[in-house]
C-alpha positions in Angstrom: 27.1 44.4 -78.8 28.7 46.9 -76.4 26.9 50.1 -75.3 29.2 53.0 -74.7 28.5 56.2 -72.9 28.4 59.1 -75.3 30.5 61.4 -73.2 33.1 59.1 -71.6 35.4 56.4 -73.0 36.9 54.5 -70.1 39.8 52.0 -70.5 38.9 48.3 -70.0 40.7 48.1 -66.6 38.9 51.1 -65.2 35.6 49.6 -66.4 36.3 46.3 -64.7 37.2 48.1 -61.5 33.9 50.1 -61.6 31.9 46.9 -62.1 33.5 45.3 -59.1 32.6 48.2 -56.9 29.0 48.1 -58.1 28.8 44.3 -57.4 30.3 44.8 -53.9 27.7 47.5 -53.0 24.9 45.2 -54.2 26.1 42.4 -52.0 26.3 44.6 -48.9 22.8 45.9 -49.5 21.4 42.4 -49.9 22.9 41.2 -46.6 26.0 39.5 -47.9 29.2 39.1 -46.0 30.7 42.3 -44.7 34.2 43.2 -43.9 35.5 41.4 -40.8 35.1 43.3 -37.5 37.6 43.0 -34.7 36.0 41.1 -31.8 37.0 41.8 -28.2 39.0 39.1 -26.5 37.6 37.2 -23.5 39.4 39.5 -21.1 38.1 42.6 -23.0 34.5 41.2 -23.0 34.5 40.5 -19.3 35.7 43.9 -18.5 33.5 45.8 -21.0 30.4 43.9 -21.9 29.7 41.2 -19.3 26.8 41.8 -16.8 27.8 38.9 -14.5 29.7 39.8 -11.3 33.3 38.8 -11.1 34.3 36.3 -8.4 35.7 39.2 -6.2 32.4 41.0 -6.4 30.2 38.0 -5.4 29.1 38.3 -1.7 30.1 35.6 0.6 27.3 33.9 2.6 28.3 33.2 6.1 26.7 30.1 7.6 25.3 30.4 11.1 27.5 28.8 13.7 26.2 26.9 16.7 27.5 29.7 19.0 25.6 32.3 17.0 22.4 30.2 17.3 22.9 29.6 21.0 23.1 33.3 21.9 20.4 34.5 19.5 18.3 35.6 22.5 21.2 37.7 23.8 21.4 41.3 22.5 23.9 42.4 19.9 26.4 44.9 21.3 27.0 48.2 19.7 30.5 49.7 19.5 31.7 52.4 21.8 31.7 54.8 18.9 28.0 54.4 18.3 27.0 54.3 22.0 26.2 58.0 22.5 24.0 58.3 19.4 22.1 55.1 20.2 21.6 55.9 23.8 20.5 59.5 23.1 18.1 58.4 20.4 16.4 55.7 22.5 14.9 57.2 25.5 11.7 55.1 25.6 11.0 51.6 26.7 12.3 49.6 29.7 16.0 49.6 30.1 18.3 47.9 32.6 21.8 49.1 33.5 24.3 46.4 34.4 28.0 45.7 34.8 30.0 43.8 32.2 33.8 43.4 32.5 34.1 46.5 34.7 32.0 48.8 32.5 28.4 50.0 32.6 26.1 48.7 29.9 22.4 49.2 29.1 20.0 46.5 27.9 16.7 47.5 26.2 13.8 45.2 26.9 11.9 46.5 23.9 14.5 46.1 21.2 16.9 43.6 22.8 19.8 45.9 22.0 22.7 46.8 24.3 25.2 49.6 24.4 28.1 50.6 26.5 28.2 53.7 28.7 31.7 53.6 30.2 34.8 52.5 28.2 37.6 52.7 30.8 38.2 52.3 34.5 36.7 49.8 36.9 33.1 50.5 37.6 30.4 48.7 39.8 27.2 49.1 41.7 25.1 51.3 39.4 22.0 53.1 40.7 19.5 55.2 38.8 18.3 58.7 39.7 14.5 58.9 40.1 14.1 60.7 36.7 16.1 58.0 34.9 18.6 60.5 33.5 21.6 59.8 35.7 23.5 56.8 37.0 25.5 56.9 40.2 28.1 54.1 40.6 31.3 53.1 42.3 34.5 53.8 40.3 38.1 53.2 41.1 40.4 56.2 41.2 44.0 55.5 41.9 43.1 52.2 43.5 40.5 53.7 45.8 36.7 53.3 45.3 34.8 56.6 45.0 31.3 57.6 43.9 30.8 58.9 40.3 27.9 59.8 38.1 27.2 59.6 34.3 24.3 60.6 32.2 22.1 58.0 30.5 23.5 58.9 27.1 27.1 58.1 28.2 28.2 61.7 28.6 29.0 63.8 31.7 31.2 61.4 33.7 31.7 63.2 37.0 33.6 62.2 40.1 31.4 62.9 43.2 33.6 61.9 46.2 37.3 62.1 47.0 37.9 60.4 50.3 40.7 58.1 51.6 38.0 55.8 52.9 36.1 53.4 50.6 32.9 55.1 49.2 30.6 52.4 47.8 27.1 51.3 46.8 25.3 54.6 45.9 21.5 54.7 46.2 19.0 57.4 45.2 15.9 58.0 47.3 12.6 58.7 45.5 13.0 62.4 46.0 16.5 62.4 44.4 18.6 62.4 47.6 21.9 60.5 47.1 23.1 58.0 49.7 26.2 55.8 49.8 28.2 53.7 52.2 31.6 54.7 53.5 33.8 51.9 54.9 36.5 53.3 57.2 39.4 50.9 57.4 42.1 50.7 60.0 42.4 49.5 63.6 38.8 50.4 64.3 36.8 49.8 61.1 33.4 51.5 60.7 30.5 51.5 58.3 28.9 54.8 57.7 25.9 55.8 55.6 26.3 59.2 54.0 23.6 61.5 52.7 24.8 64.0 50.1 22.8 67.1 49.1 22.8 69.0 45.8 25.5 71.4 47.1 27.9 68.6 47.9 27.5 68.6 51.7 27.8 65.3 53.4 25.9 64.1 56.5 26.5 60.9 58.3 23.0 59.4 58.9 24.0 55.9 60.3 27.1 54.3 61.8 27.9 50.8 62.9 31.1 49.1 63.9 32.7 47.4 61.0 34.7 44.6 62.5 34.9 41.9 59.8 31.9 43.2 58.1 31.8 45.1 54.8 28.8 46.8 53.1 27.7 45.0 50.0 24.4 46.8 49.0 22.4 49.9 49.8 18.8 50.8 48.8 16.7 53.8 49.6 12.9 54.3 49.5 12.8 57.9 50.8 15.3 60.0 52.8 14.3 58.1 56.0 13.9 54.5 54.8 17.1 52.6 53.9 18.1 49.0 53.5 21.7 48.0 54.1 23.2 44.6 53.3 26.5 43.5 54.8 28.9 40.6 54.5 30.6 39.5 57.8 32.8 36.8 56.3 30.7 33.8 57.4 27.5 35.0 55.9 25.4 37.9 54.6 22.7 39.9 56.4 20.3 42.8 55.6 18.7 45.5 57.8 15.9 47.9 57.2 16.7 51.3 58.7 14.2 53.9 59.7 16.1 57.1 60.2 13.1 59.0 61.4 12.6 56.8 64.4 16.2 55.6 64.7 15.2 52.0 64.6 16.9 49.0 62.9 15.1 45.9 61.8 17.2 42.7 61.3 15.3 41.2 58.3 16.9 37.7 58.8 16.2 37.5 62.5 12.7 39.0 62.4 11.3 37.5 59.2 13.6 34.6 58.0 14.8 32.9 61.2 15.9 29.8 59.3 17.7 31.7 56.6 19.8 34.7 55.9 18.5 37.7 54.0 21.5 39.0 52.1 20.0 41.6 49.9 17.0 43.9 50.3 15.8 46.4 47.7 13.0 48.9 48.1 10.2 49.1 45.6 9.5 52.4 43.7 5.8 52.9 44.5 5.1 51.1 47.7 6.6 50.2 51.1 7.7 46.8 49.9 11.1 45.1 49.8 12.4 42.5 47.4 14.7 40.1 49.2 17.2 37.4 48.3 17.4 34.7 50.9 19.8 31.8 51.5 19.3 28.8 53.7 22.9 28.5 54.6 23.7 32.3 54.4 25.6 31.8 51.2 24.5 32.8 47.7 26.0 29.5 46.3 23.2 27.1 47.5 19.5 27.2 48.0 18.8 30.9 47.3 15.3 32.4 46.8 13.5 35.6 46.0 10.8 36.9 48.3 8.9 40.1 49.0 8.1 41.7 52.3 5.6 44.6 52.9 6.5 46.2 56.2 3.2 48.1 56.2 1.2 45.0 56.6 -0.4 44.4 60.0 1.6 41.2 60.3 4.5 41.4 57.8 5.6 38.1 56.4 7.8 36.9 53.6 6.1 35.9 50.4 8.4 33.4 48.6 8.3 33.8 44.8 11.1 31.7 43.4 13.8 29.3 44.6 17.0 28.6 42.8 20.8 28.6 43.2 23.4 31.4 43.0 21.1 34.5 42.8 23.2 37.6 43.7 21.4 40.9 43.0 17.9 42.1 42.4 15.9 45.2 41.5 12.3 46.3 40.8 10.8 47.3 37.5 9.7 51.0 37.4 6.0 49.9 37.9 6.9 47.3 40.6 5.3 44.5 38.6 8.5 42.6 37.8 12.0 41.9 39.1 15.3 41.6 37.4 18.0 39.6 39.1 21.5 38.3 38.5 22.4 34.7 38.4 26.0 33.6 38.5 26.5 29.9 38.1 29.8 28.2 38.7 28.6 24.9 37.3 26.5 26.0 34.2 27.6 29.3 32.6 24.7 29.2 30.2 22.3 30.0 32.9 24.4 32.9 34.2 23.4 36.5 33.4 20.3 38.6 33.9 16.8 37.1 34.4 13.3 38.6 34.5 10.6 37.6 37.0 7.2 39.0 36.4 4.9 39.3 39.4 1.6 38.1 37.9 -0.2 36.5 40.7 0.9 33.4 42.5 2.7 31.9 39.5 6.2 33.2 38.7 8.4 31.7 36.0 11.6 33.6 35.3 13.1 34.0 31.8 16.7 34.7 30.8 17.5 38.1 29.3 21.3 37.8 28.8 24.1 35.3 29.5 26.3 37.9 31.1 26.1 40.9 33.4 26.0 41.7 37.1 24.3 44.2 39.4 21.2 44.9 37.3 19.2 48.1 38.0 16.0 49.0 36.2 15.7 52.4 34.7 12.8 54.4 36.3 
């Protein structure tokens, strides 16, 4: 028996079509199969739905090399572009200026970091001003050594001298007076020590015949107390100069008769010298570090450390430690800058860097 709607008489085909639609709707509502959905291809899924990084985005892990491990104690070097910002921001902690490949660098003992102050020219012999804000040094201008200065943040490079003679080895006294050596060359060579005031006036405070000798280092305690080191070809020697009394003390002859004293550096806070000695008057063999207090009733060398190939030395700002340069021809790994703490009778140096010459401690 068929039941017909009272108001609508549909043909059989239309009725069948309507029933089919009703059944399809019921199937969908009951979770039956739906119409097929276009799936992304593997390429599309990787680009649009994957949360895994692609091979190009995966970081590469660099294994430590033996060289990197070997120099782990040496500081990382900043680029020249970052040097001014780094130096200006870091005005605390003990810092050591030194020469590396003809440029001035700073080493920070607190952080172990280094940065470069000069980026061109040939530079040597740095010396700190007493306030620690300026470095004087020797710089080549047109093949001639002159004195220049630069601020501790790497700015303000200034040429100080312009002389046909060789101006070398600047040194600041504790009151800020600047001294340097002038080596007059020619038929009659001469070594002069020059004092320069703030206005730029020069005064010759000491003169000696040059002969075969050349100045190699200068240190100043105050405007009347200097220490000059020279090289005369067959060996080095150092002298303490008292400008007030016009007296010269041969440090080798008076205090190390069996050796040569080839560098002498004044301490910051006391009348004491740090000395480098050599048994054969050459830094290559049997060198040592000693101190000498000239105010003692009977001044005598106090030997601290003996080694080979020690070339340059300077005091810490509190005079409780020394930094020195070692330059080994047989073992490059021990070359560089070393620290020697003056803690009683025992003294065991430790290496700071594996490169660098002419270290000077920032006051």
